[in-house]
Structures are given as C-alpha cells and as structure tokens.
C-alpha positions as CSV (number, residue, x, y, z in Angstrom):
1,M,1.4,-13.4,18.0
2,I,2.9,-13.7,13.9
3,K,6.8,-12.6,14.5
4,F,8.6,-11.2,11.5
5,E,11.2,-13.9,9.9
6,Y,14.0,-13.8,7.3
7,K,11.9,-16.8,5.8
8,Y,8.8,-14.8,4.7
9,L,10.9,-13.0,2.3
10,D,11.4,-13.7,-1.4
11,N,14.7,-15.6,-2.4
12,D,15.2,-13.2,-5.1
13,F,14.8,-9.9,-2.7
14,I,16.8,-11.6,-0.1
15,K,20.0,-12.2,-2.7
16,I,19.5,-8.3,-3.4
17,F,19.0,-6.7,-0.4
18,N,22.0,-9.4,1.1
19,S,24.1,-7.7,-1.7
20,G,23.5,-4.1,-1.5
21,D,22.6,-3.3,-4.1
22,K,19.8,-1.0,-4.4
23,N,17.3,-2.2,-7.7
24,F,14.8,-3.7,-5.4
25,L,12.0,-3.3,-7.6
26,R,11.2,-2.2,-11.1
27,E,9.9,0.9,-11.3
28,I,6.8,0.5,-13.8
29,G,6.2,4.3,-13.8
30,K,7.2,7.2,-12.0
31,N,6.8,6.9,-7.9
32,V,5.4,3.7,-8.7
33,F,7.4,0.7,-7.7
34,Y,6.9,-3.5,-8.4
35,G,8.1,-6.5,-7.7
36,K,8.4,-9.5,-4.4
37,I,9.3,-8.6,-1.0
38,L,7.5,-11.2,1.0
39,N,6.6,-14.6,-0.4
40,D,3.7,-16.8,-1.2
41,N,4.2,-18.4,2.3
42,F,3.6,-15.3,3.7
43,C,0.3,-14.2,1.6
44,N,-0.9,-18.2,2.4
45,L,0.1,-17.2,6.1
46,L,-1.7,-13.9,6.2
47,L,-4.3,-15.2,4.1
48,E,-5.6,-18.6,6.5
49,K,-6.0,-16.3,9.1
50,V,-8.2,-13.8,7.0
51,K,-11.0,-17.1,6.2
52,A,-10.2,-17.9,10.6
53,Y,-11.5,-14.1,11.2
54,E,-14.4,-14.4,8.3
55,L,-15.8,-17.2,10.3
56,L,-16.2,-15.6,13.7
57,E,-16.9,-12.5,12.1
58,D,-19.2,-10.3,13.4
59,K,-20.2,-7.2,11.8
60,K,-21.4,-5.3,15.0
61,L,-17.6,-5.2,16.3
62,N,-16.0,-4.8,13.0
63,Q,-13.5,-1.6,13.4
64,H,-13.1,0.6,10.1
65,A,-9.5,0.1,9.1
66,N,-10.1,3.7,7.6
67,S,-13.0,5.7,5.7
68,M,-13.4,4.5,2.5
69,H,-13.4,0.8,2.9
70,G,-16.4,-1.0,4.6
71,S,-14.9,-4.4,4.8
72,A,-11.0,-4.2,5.3
73,I,-9.6,-5.7,8.9
74,L,-6.8,-3.9,10.5
75,L,-3.9,-5.7,11.3
76,D,-3.9,-6.3,15.3
77,D,-7.2,-7.8,14.5
78,L,-5.1,-10.9,12.8
79,G,-2.0,-10.8,15.0
80,F,0.0,-9.4,12.5
81,S,1.0,-5.5,14.7
82,D,4.3,-7.0,15.6
83,F,5.0,-8.8,12.3
84,I,4.5,-5.6,10.5
85,Y,6.4,-3.5,13.3
86,D,9.4,-5.1,12.9
87,F,9.0,-6.2,9.1
88,V,8.6,-2.2,7.9
89,N,11.7,-0.9,10.5
90,E,14.2,-4.0,10.0
91,I,12.7,-4.0,5.8
92,L,10.7,-2.0,4.0
93,V,13.0,1.2,5.9
94,N,15.3,0.2,3.1
95,V,14.1,-0.4,0.4
96,I,11.7,3.2,0.8
97,H,15.2,5.1,1.5
98,S,16.6,3.8,-1.8
99,T,13.2,4.0,-3.8
100,F,11.7,7.7,-3.0
101,P,15.4,9.1,-1.2
102,E,13.7,12.7,-2.3
103,R,10.1,11.6,-0.1
104,M,13.2,10.5,3.0
105,S,14.0,13.2,4.8
106,Q,12.4,11.9,8.1
107,E,11.9,8.2,9.9
108,F,8.2,7.2,10.1
109,D,6.5,7.8,13.6
110,G,3.6,5.7,12.7
111,I,2.1,1.9,11.1
112,H,-1.3,1.6,9.7
113,S,-1.5,-2.0,7.6
114,Y,-5.0,-3.6,7.1
115,V,-6.6,-6.3,4.9
116,V,-8.2,-4.8,2.1
117,R,-11.0,-7.4,0.6
118,Y,-12.9,-6.7,-3.2
119,G,-15.8,-8.4,-3.8
120,N,-18.9,-9.4,-4.2
121,T,-19.8,-9.0,-1.0
122,R,-17.4,-6.7,-0.5
123,D,-16.1,-3.8,-1.1
124,K,-16.4,-3.3,-4.9
125,N,-13.9,-0.7,-5.3
126,L,-12.2,2.0,-4.3
127,D,-12.6,5.8,-5.4
128,F,-10.3,8.3,-6.6
129,H,-8.1,9.2,-3.8
130,V,-4.9,9.5,-1.8
131,D,-3.2,8.0,1.1
132,D,-2.8,9.1,4.9
133,S,0.7,8.0,4.8
134,L,4.1,9.1,2.8
135,V,4.9,5.7,1.5
136,T,2.1,2.8,0.7
137,M,3.4,-0.6,0.1
138,N,0.0,-2.7,-2.0
139,L,0.2,-6.7,-1.3
140,C,-1.5,-9.2,-3.3
141,L,-2.4,-12.1,-1.6
142,N,-4.9,-14.7,-3.9
143,K,-5.6,-15.4,-7.0
144,Q,-8.6,-16.2,-8.8
145,F,-10.1,-13.4,-9.7
146,T,-10.4,-10.8,-12.2
147,G,-10.9,-6.9,-12.4
148,S,-10.0,-4.7,-9.8
149,E,-7.2,-3.1,-11.4
150,L,-5.0,-0.5,-9.6
151,V,-4.8,2.5,-11.6
152,F,-2.2,5.6,-10.2
153,N,-3.1,9.7,-12.0
154,G,0.3,11.2,-10.7
155,V,1.2,12.6,-7.5
156,R,-0.2,15.9,-6.7
157,C,-0.6,18.8,-3.2
158,P,-4.0,19.0,-1.8
159,I,-4.0,22.1,-3.9
160,H,-4.2,20.1,-7.4
161,I,-5.9,16.9,-6.1
162,D,-8.2,17.1,-8.6
163,S,-5.9,18.1,-11.8
164,A,-6.0,16.5,-14.9
165,Y,-3.4,13.4,-15.1
166,Q,-0.7,13.3,-18.3
167,D,-0.8,10.6,-20.4
168,T,2.6,9.1,-18.6
169,E,1.1,9.4,-15.4
170,K,-1.8,7.1,-15.6
171,I,-0.6,3.8,-15.2
172,I,-2.7,0.4,-14.3
173,V,-1.1,-2.3,-12.3
174,N,-3.0,-5.4,-13.1
175,H,-2.8,-7.6,-9.6
176,Q,-0.6,-11.3,-9.1
177,K,-0.5,-12.9,-6.0
178,G,2.8,-12.4,-3.9
179,F,3.6,-9.3,-5.7
180,A,4.1,-6.0,-4.1
181,V,3.4,-2.1,-5.4
182,L,5.2,0.6,-4.0
183,H,4.1,4.1,-4.2
184,D,4.3,7.8,-3.0
185,G,1.1,7.9,-0.5
186,K,0.2,11.4,-2.3
187,N,0.1,9.7,-6.0
188,R,-3.5,9.9,-6.9
189,H,-5.4,5.9,-7.3
190,Y,-8.3,4.5,-7.8
191,V,-9.3,0.7,-7.7
192,N,-11.8,-0.3,-10.4
193,S,-14.9,-2.2,-10.1
194,I,-14.1,-6.4,-9.3
195,L,-15.6,-8.3,-12.3
196,D,-15.0,-11.6,-10.4
197,G,-14.3,-13.9,-7.1
198,T,-12.7,-11.9,-4.7
199,R,-9.4,-10.2,-4.3
200,Y,-7.6,-9.7,-1.4
201,G,-4.8,-7.2,-0.2
202,L,-2.3,-5.9,2.3
203,I,-1.9,-2.6,2.4
204,V,0.1,-0.5,4.7
205,W,0.9,2.7,5.2
206,C,4.3,4.4,6.9
207,Q,3.0,7.9,7.8
208,N,5.1,10.8,8.6
209,F,3.7,13.5,11.5
210,N,5.7,16.3,9.3
211,E,4.0,15.4,6.0
212,R,0.5,14.9,7.2
213,K,1.5,18.4,8.9
214,N,2.3,20.0,6.0
215,W,0.2,18.5,4.0
216,F,-3.1,20.3,5.9
217,E,-0.8,23.8,6.9
218,S,-0.4,23.3,2.5
219,L,-5.0,23.0,2.1
220,Q,-5.2,25.9,4.4
221,K,-3.1,28.2,3.1
222,R,-4.0,27.2,-0.6
223,E,-0.5,27.2,-1.3
224,C,1.3,24.3,-3.4
225,T,3.6,21.4,-1.7
226,V,7.5,21.1,-3.6
227,F,6.6,17.2,-4.4
228,C,3.4,18.5,-6.3
229,D,3.7,17.1,-10.1
230,F,1.1,19.4,-11.7
231,K,2.1,20.5,-15.1
232,K,6.1,19.9,-14.5
C-alpha cells in the first residue's frame, strides 16, 4: 500500500498551506477552482501503478468504478486507498473548507476515488451529468493527448438539472499534467471526445450522507434546493 507523504505535494502549494493563506487555487468560474496540489512525482507514481495494472488486467474481473465509465480503475485496486484517505483528511479538507464554505457545513463521511482512462480503446468521452459527491477533485496525470476537455454548465438541483446554462456558467478546462480541478459535485459537466492519445486522470469524490439524502428528497418532493443556481 502506498502511504501519503508531504513530498508528494507541490512546492508552491506547501508554501501557501504553511503560510495560512487560504487562496490555494485559482477560481476559473463559479464553484470551479484550478491549480496544483500534488506534484509530478505523485502523478508519475500513480501512472506507473496504472501501467503495471494494465499489463495484468483481466476485463472479466474488473469492477466498474461507477455507472458511467467502462474502463476506470478503483484506487483500492492500485494500492492507493490509504494514500487518498490521509490526503483528503490532512490536506484536501482544508482546501475545500476555504473554497466552498457555504457547502461545507458538515464533514465528509465517504471518499470514492478512481482513475479514468480516455482513449481509442478506452472511454471516448463522458456524457452530461453531476457527481455523486459534495466536492470533486479531478487531477490530470499525463501529457501526450489532444481533446478530452472538461466542460462545466453550472450548479443545479435535480429538478433543474436539464435547464439551460447561462453564458457565465460554461467553463472549458484543457487538462494539463499535474493540475487539479476542484468543483462542486453538482456542477453539471461532461467530457469532450478524445482526439488523440490517452488521457489518465485521478478522480476523488468527497461525499456527505446528508447531502446525498437531501438530493434524493428534493427529487422525490419536486422541490428546488437552496444551492441550485437556476435563474439566480
């Protein structure tokens, strides 16, 4: 099992973290933040484990990481479950509290993490959806690919999930190795088709039982929730 160590954090991030400054990441749109948290050494280590997994991969034994990805790999299968647990609780929770104070009234009670793979023989794209998370971290692990941009369309409740986006809500992220996107799990998004190469990304869902419960209750009652940005 791989353990979390501070040597895997980006140097500039460590300086900000230790200084007490709360501006960890750059806000590129409402509820979407971008920057470096983990360094290239971590990306290379995780990618090395993914490549080793792929050499031994038996599709008949694969457990789907979620219902939307056909070729994602659970972090548990790569030996990184302890790493992610400690990273989230020691580091990421502090970043999320500073960037999403309105959404962070309660602590996380669940973490779901996996590696996505987009390519000619992998998932080609990802349809419009929201995540089963309170907050999501999406970290690009490699270079040498084109396409596969991440596109956001704004935060919505289940009642307004299919409503049109406002111009200011559409955010397009061109992935770069080592850079993470931190976003509200209910910010609607999709992934454009990959055009060349293979893109690998680490996804971390930080979950909260009450948030999930409220989501389904809102759907059943046909009531809009307070966090929805529909027509605000």
